[in-house]
C-alpha positions as CSV (number, residue, x, y, z in Angstrom):
1,M,3.8,-20.0,3.4
2,N,6.9,-19.6,1.6
3,I,7.0,-16.1,0.2
4,A,9.5,-14.6,-2.2
5,I,9.9,-10.7,-2.4
6,T,10.6,-9.5,-6.0
7,C,12.1,-6.2,-5.9
8,S,14.3,-3.4,-7.4
9,I,16.9,-2.5,-4.8
10,K,18.6,0.8,-5.2
11,P,22.5,0.4,-5.8
12,Q,24.7,2.2,-3.4
13,N,26.7,5.4,-4.4
14,I,24.4,6.6,-7.2
15,S,26.1,9.4,-9.2
16,A,24.1,12.7,-9.4
17,G,23.3,11.7,-13.1
18,E,21.7,8.4,-12.1
19,E,19.2,9.8,-9.5
20,E,16.0,9.7,-12.0
21,K,17.1,6.4,-13.2
22,Y,16.7,4.6,-9.9
23,A,14.1,6.9,-8.3
24,E,11.5,4.4,-8.4
25,H,13.7,1.6,-6.8
26,D,13.7,0.9,-3.2
27,S,16.4,1.1,-0.4
28,P,17.9,-2.0,1.2
29,E,16.3,-0.8,4.3
30,A,12.8,-0.7,2.9
31,I,13.1,-4.3,1.6
32,M,14.3,-5.6,5.1
33,D,11.4,-3.8,6.8
34,L,9.1,-5.4,4.1
35,A,10.6,-8.9,4.7
36,D,10.5,-8.5,8.6
37,A,6.8,-7.6,8.3
38,I,6.0,-10.9,6.2
39,K,8.0,-12.9,8.8
40,A,5.9,-11.3,11.7
41,N,2.9,-12.6,9.8
42,N,4.2,-16.0,10.3
43,H,5.6,-16.7,6.7
44,N,9.1,-17.6,5.5
45,V,10.6,-15.0,3.1
46,S,13.3,-14.8,0.7
47,I,14.4,-11.9,-1.6
48,I,15.0,-11.5,-5.2
49,D,16.4,-8.4,-6.5
50,V,15.5,-8.2,-10.0
51,K,18.3,-6.9,-12.2
52,N,18.0,-9.1,-15.3
53,I,14.7,-10.4,-16.4
54,D,16.0,-13.5,-18.1
55,T,17.9,-14.4,-14.7
56,T,14.8,-13.7,-12.7
57,E,12.7,-16.2,-14.9
58,Q,15.3,-18.8,-14.7
59,Y,15.6,-18.6,-10.9
60,L,11.7,-18.6,-10.4
61,Q,11.3,-21.4,-12.6
62,S,13.8,-23.4,-10.8
63,R,12.2,-22.6,-7.5
64,R,8.4,-22.3,-8.4
65,D,7.7,-25.6,-6.6
66,R,9.1,-24.0,-3.3
67,I,7.3,-20.6,-3.5
68,D,3.7,-20.3,-2.4
69,L,3.5,-16.5,-3.2
70,I,5.5,-13.9,-4.6
71,F,5.1,-10.4,-3.0
72,N,6.0,-8.2,-5.9
73,V,7.2,-4.7,-5.6
74,A,9.7,-4.7,-8.5
75,E,9.7,-1.7,-10.6
76,G,11.6,-3.8,-13.4
77,M,14.2,-2.3,-15.5
78,E,13.9,0.1,-18.5
79,G,11.1,0.3,-21.1
80,I,7.3,0.9,-21.1
81,N,6.5,-2.5,-19.8
82,R,9.1,-2.6,-17.0
83,E,6.6,-3.0,-14.3
84,A,4.7,-5.8,-16.0
85,L,7.6,-8.1,-16.4
86,V,7.6,-9.9,-13.0
87,P,3.7,-10.2,-13.2
88,D,4.1,-11.7,-16.7
89,I,6.8,-14.2,-15.5
90,C,4.5,-15.2,-12.7
91,E,1.5,-15.6,-15.0
92,R,3.6,-17.8,-17.4
93,L,5.1,-20.0,-14.6
94,H,1.8,-20.1,-12.5
95,I,3.1,-18.7,-9.5
96,P,0.7,-16.7,-7.3
97,Y,1.7,-13.1,-6.8
98,T,0.6,-9.9,-5.1
99,A,-0.9,-6.8,-6.6
100,A,-1.3,-5.6,-10.3
101,S,-1.5,-7.8,-13.3
102,P,0.7,-7.1,-16.4
103,R,-2.2,-5.4,-18.1
104,T,-2.9,-3.3,-15.0
105,C,0.8,-2.3,-14.8
106,I,1.0,-1.2,-18.4
107,N,-2.2,0.7,-18.4
108,T,-1.4,2.7,-15.2
109,L,2.2,3.4,-16.1
110,D,1.0,5.0,-19.5
111,K,-0.6,8.3,-18.6
112,A,-2.3,8.4,-22.0
113,R,-3.8,5.2,-21.6
114,T,-4.8,6.0,-18.1
115,K,-6.6,9.1,-19.4
116,Q,-8.5,6.9,-22.1
117,I,-9.7,4.4,-19.4
118,L,-10.8,7.1,-17.0
119,Q,-12.8,9.0,-19.7
120,N,-14.3,5.6,-21.0
121,Y,-15.6,5.2,-17.4
122,G,-16.7,8.6,-16.8
123,I,-14.4,9.3,-14.0
124,P,-13.2,13.0,-13.8
125,T,-9.6,13.8,-14.9
126,P,-8.0,16.9,-16.1
127,R,-8.3,17.3,-19.9
128,S,-4.9,16.7,-21.7
129,Q,-3.1,16.7,-25.0
130,I,-0.4,14.2,-26.0
131,F,2.7,15.4,-28.1
132,T,4.5,12.6,-29.7
133,T,7.0,13.7,-32.0
134,T,8.2,17.2,-33.2
135,I,7.7,20.7,-31.6
136,E,5.6,21.6,-34.8
137,Q,3.0,19.6,-33.3
138,V,2.8,22.0,-30.3
139,L,2.6,24.8,-32.6
140,D,-0.3,23.3,-34.5
141,V,-2.3,22.3,-31.5
142,T,-1.8,25.5,-29.6
143,N,-2.8,27.6,-32.6
144,Q,-5.6,25.6,-33.9
145,K,-6.9,23.5,-30.8
146,I,-6.3,25.4,-27.9
147,N,-9.8,24.8,-26.6
148,L,-8.8,21.2,-25.7
149,V,-6.4,22.3,-22.9
150,K,-6.3,25.6,-21.3
151,Y,-3.6,27.3,-19.5
152,P,-2.1,26.9,-17.1
153,I,-0.8,23.6,-18.2
154,I,1.4,21.1,-16.4
155,V,3.9,19.0,-18.9
156,K,5.0,15.6,-17.8
157,P,6.7,12.7,-19.4
158,T,3.9,10.1,-20.4
159,L,5.5,6.8,-19.1
160,E,7.3,7.8,-15.8
161,G,6.4,7.8,-12.1
162,S,7.8,9.3,-9.0
163,S,7.7,12.8,-10.2
164,I,10.4,11.9,-12.8
165,G,10.6,14.7,-15.5
166,I,8.1,17.0,-13.7
167,Y,10.1,20.1,-12.5
168,N,9.0,23.5,-11.0
169,D,9.1,25.0,-14.4
170,S,6.8,22.5,-15.9
171,L,3.9,24.3,-15.0
172,V,3.5,26.8,-17.9
173,D,1.1,29.6,-18.8
174,N,2.1,30.4,-22.5
175,Q,2.9,28.9,-25.7
176,Q,6.7,29.7,-25.5
177,D,7.0,27.9,-22.3
178,L,4.8,25.0,-23.3
179,I,7.1,24.6,-26.5
180,R,10.2,24.4,-24.3
181,V,9.0,21.9,-21.8
182,V,7.4,19.6,-24.2
183,N,10.6,19.7,-26.2
184,R,12.7,18.9,-23.1
185,V,10.5,15.7,-22.3
186,L,10.7,14.6,-26.2
187,T,14.5,14.9,-26.0
188,Q,15.6,14.1,-22.6
189,H,13.1,11.3,-21.8
190,N,12.7,10.0,-25.6
191,Q,9.0,9.5,-25.1
192,P,5.7,11.3,-25.6
193,A,4.7,14.5,-23.3
194,I,1.5,15.0,-21.9
195,A,0.3,18.4,-21.3
196,E,-2.8,18.6,-18.8
197,E,-4.8,21.3,-17.6
198,F,-3.6,22.1,-14.0
199,M,-6.1,21.7,-11.2
200,P,-5.6,24.6,-8.8
201,G,-7.4,22.9,-5.8
202,R,-6.3,20.9,-2.8
203,E,-4.3,17.6,-3.5
204,F,-5.2,14.2,-2.0
205,T,-4.2,10.5,-2.3
206,V,-6.1,7.3,-1.2
207,G,-4.8,4.1,-0.6
208,L,-7.1,1.1,-1.0
209,I,-6.5,-2.6,0.2
210,G,-8.3,-5.7,-1.3
211,Y,-9.8,-6.9,-4.7
212,K,-13.4,-6.8,-5.7
213,N,-14.5,-5.0,-2.6
214,P,-11.5,-2.8,-1.5
215,F,-11.1,-1.0,1.8
216,V,-10.6,2.5,1.5
217,L,-7.9,3.8,4.1
218,P,-8.1,7.3,5.5
219,I,-7.6,10.2,2.8
220,V,-4.1,11.6,2.9
221,E,-3.8,15.4,2.0
222,I,-0.7,16.8,0.5
223,T,0.0,20.2,1.7
224,F,2.3,22.9,0.1
225,D,2.1,25.8,2.6
226,H,5.6,25.1,3.7
227,L,7.3,25.9,0.3
228,P,9.2,28.8,-0.3
229,K,8.3,31.6,-2.7
230,G,8.8,30.6,-6.3
231,I,8.1,26.9,-5.9
232,H,4.8,26.0,-7.3
233,H,2.3,23.9,-5.3
234,F,2.4,20.5,-7.0
235,E,4.6,17.4,-6.4
236,S,7.6,18.5,-8.7
237,K,10.9,16.7,-8.5
238,E,12.1,19.8,-6.3
239,V,9.2,19.3,-4.0
240,K,9.3,15.6,-3.6
241,W,13.0,15.0,-3.4
242,K,14.1,18.5,-1.6
243,Y,11.2,19.6,0.6
244,D,9.4,16.3,1.1
245,N,12.3,14.3,3.0
246,P,13.3,13.6,6.5
247,A,16.2,16.1,6.1
248,G,13.9,18.8,5.1
249,G,12.2,19.2,8.6
250,H,8.6,19.5,7.3
251,D,5.7,17.0,7.2
252,P,3.6,17.9,4.2
253,L,1.0,15.1,4.9
254,V,-2.5,15.5,6.8
255,C,-4.1,12.1,7.5
256,P,-6.8,11.8,7.9
257,A,-7.6,14.9,5.5
258,K,-9.6,17.7,7.2
259,I,-12.2,17.7,4.8
260,S,-16.4,17.5,4.9
261,E,-18.0,14.2,5.1
262,N,-19.4,14.7,1.5
263,L,-16.1,15.3,0.0
264,R,-14.5,12.3,2.0
265,I,-17.4,10.1,0.5
266,H,-17.0,11.6,-3.0
267,I,-13.3,10.9,-3.2
268,G,-13.5,7.5,-1.7
269,T,-16.3,6.5,-4.2
270,L,-14.3,7.7,-7.1
271,A,-11.1,6.0,-5.5
272,R,-13.1,2.5,-5.5
273,Q,-14.5,3.1,-9.0
274,T,-10.9,3.9,-10.3
275,Y,-9.5,0.9,-8.6
276,L,-12.2,-1.6,-10.1
277,A,-11.9,0.0,-13.6
278,F,-8.3,-0.6,-13.7
279,D,-8.6,-4.2,-12.1
280,C,-6.2,-3.2,-9.1
281,R,-5.4,-6.0,-6.9
282,D,-4.5,-6.1,-3.2
283,W,-3.3,-2.7,-2.9
284,A,-3.1,0.4,-4.8
285,R,-3.0,4.4,-4.5
286,M,-5.1,7.1,-6.3
287,D,-3.8,10.7,-6.6
288,F,-6.7,13.3,-6.7
289,R,-6.7,17.1,-7.3
290,L,-9.7,19.4,-6.9
291,D,-10.6,21.8,-9.7
292,A,-11.7,25.3,-9.5
293,N,-15.2,24.2,-8.5
294,D,-13.8,21.7,-5.8
295,I,-14.6,18.6,-7.9
296,P,-12.1,15.8,-7.5
297,N,-10.1,14.9,-10.5
298,V,-8.0,11.7,-10.7
299,L,-4.4,12.4,-11.7
300,D,-2.6,9.2,-11.3
301,I,-3.0,5.5,-10.3
302,N,-0.3,3.7,-8.5
303,A,-0.7,0.0,-8.9
304,L,2.6,-0.8,-7.2
305,P,2.3,1.8,-4.4
306,G,5.3,3.0,-2.0
307,F,5.5,1.0,1.1
308,V,8.3,2.6,3.2
309,K,7.8,1.8,6.8
310,D,9.4,5.0,8.6
311,P,6.7,7.6,9.1
312,L,9.5,10.3,8.5
313,H,9.9,9.2,5.0
314,N,6.2,10.2,4.3
315,S,5.3,7.2,2.2
316,R,1.6,7.9,1.5
317,L,0.0,4.4,1.7
318,P,1.7,3.3,5.1
319,R,0.9,6.8,6.6
320,A,-2.9,6.1,5.8
321,A,-2.7,2.7,7.2
322,Y,-1.1,4.1,10.7
323,A,-4.0,6.8,10.6
324,A,-6.5,3.8,10.4
325,G,-4.9,2.3,13.5
326,W,-2.8,-0.4,11.7
327,T,0.5,-1.5,12.3
328,Y,3.1,-2.0,9.2
329,E,2.8,-5.6,10.0
330,K,-0.9,-5.6,9.6
331,L,-0.7,-3.6,6.4
332,I,1.6,-6.0,4.8
333,G,-0.7,-8.9,6.3
334,E,-3.7,-7.6,4.6
335,V,-2.0,-7.4,1.5
336,I,-1.0,-11.2,1.8
337,N,-4.4,-12.1,2.9
338,S,-6.1,-10.4,-0.2
339,A,-3.7,-12.3,-2.4
340,R,-4.4,-15.6,-0.6
341,N,-8.1,-15.1,-1.0
342,R,-7.9,-14.3,-4.7
343,Y,-5.9,-17.8,-5.4
344,N,-7.9,-19.5,-2.7
345,I,-4.7,-20.5,-0.9
């Protein structure tokens, strides 16, 4: 097949102030590894760096008769619908593509919408409160509706991924700090803040491959024992960008996770239910955390999961695939085959 990768390539020489802007974009090396894996599965490959949505649509329209499948990993540009832009173009041009539909991209990027869907399906997730406008709303909720969300609370931007806007001090245990962090999200990120009850237990992530009957890869545990004193045990920006990278010298991932068979089955079942509830396709990754009673709760759904080949970069889904005995090339091939089956190619 002729496969085109639609992607968001990280520019070179990013300034310190632009780190978060491009946090979800992929390095040229990651895209080349992906292209090589597609070639290893006996397909032709081209690369489309999505910088402008109109230009991308015009390019795809001009070449749609020469593209059999889009392998989509594009994060898009700005805005709450950014991950849905390429899938939307593919839908309108009738070009087959891998992974999430526009609707799934929108639902999984929006943490408030994610919560609503999880609750509708009876899937455990931490209780939360959304703050949309002024800091007075924080005062009203904390004084009158504190029973909805109990301390400790972790505060996040509602419409971001890759730990953007989540810092070590985003975990709060009093009203004063809650007001401060919510206000920071509202002003710096210009979007609602979600205040979520913090789950004190172990953290896991689960990769799945396929469509209606997804295959659950070995469960990955994210550990925090290597963190210095004063750094909270959750995936803040500091933890992800400073302590979880090749230069840090620490490997926070344990895969397969060392857990009981009952817990493994429980998490796997919830991951499948979540995958199907959000109509995920071809591949995705679910983040879980145990509550005080060791009950797994869904934190997040990554419908366009990370795919960095090098194990030193601790990309969660490839690490799970390696633990299953797969090569990187097999992982990418399975995603392609899932999409081919969906489209009957």
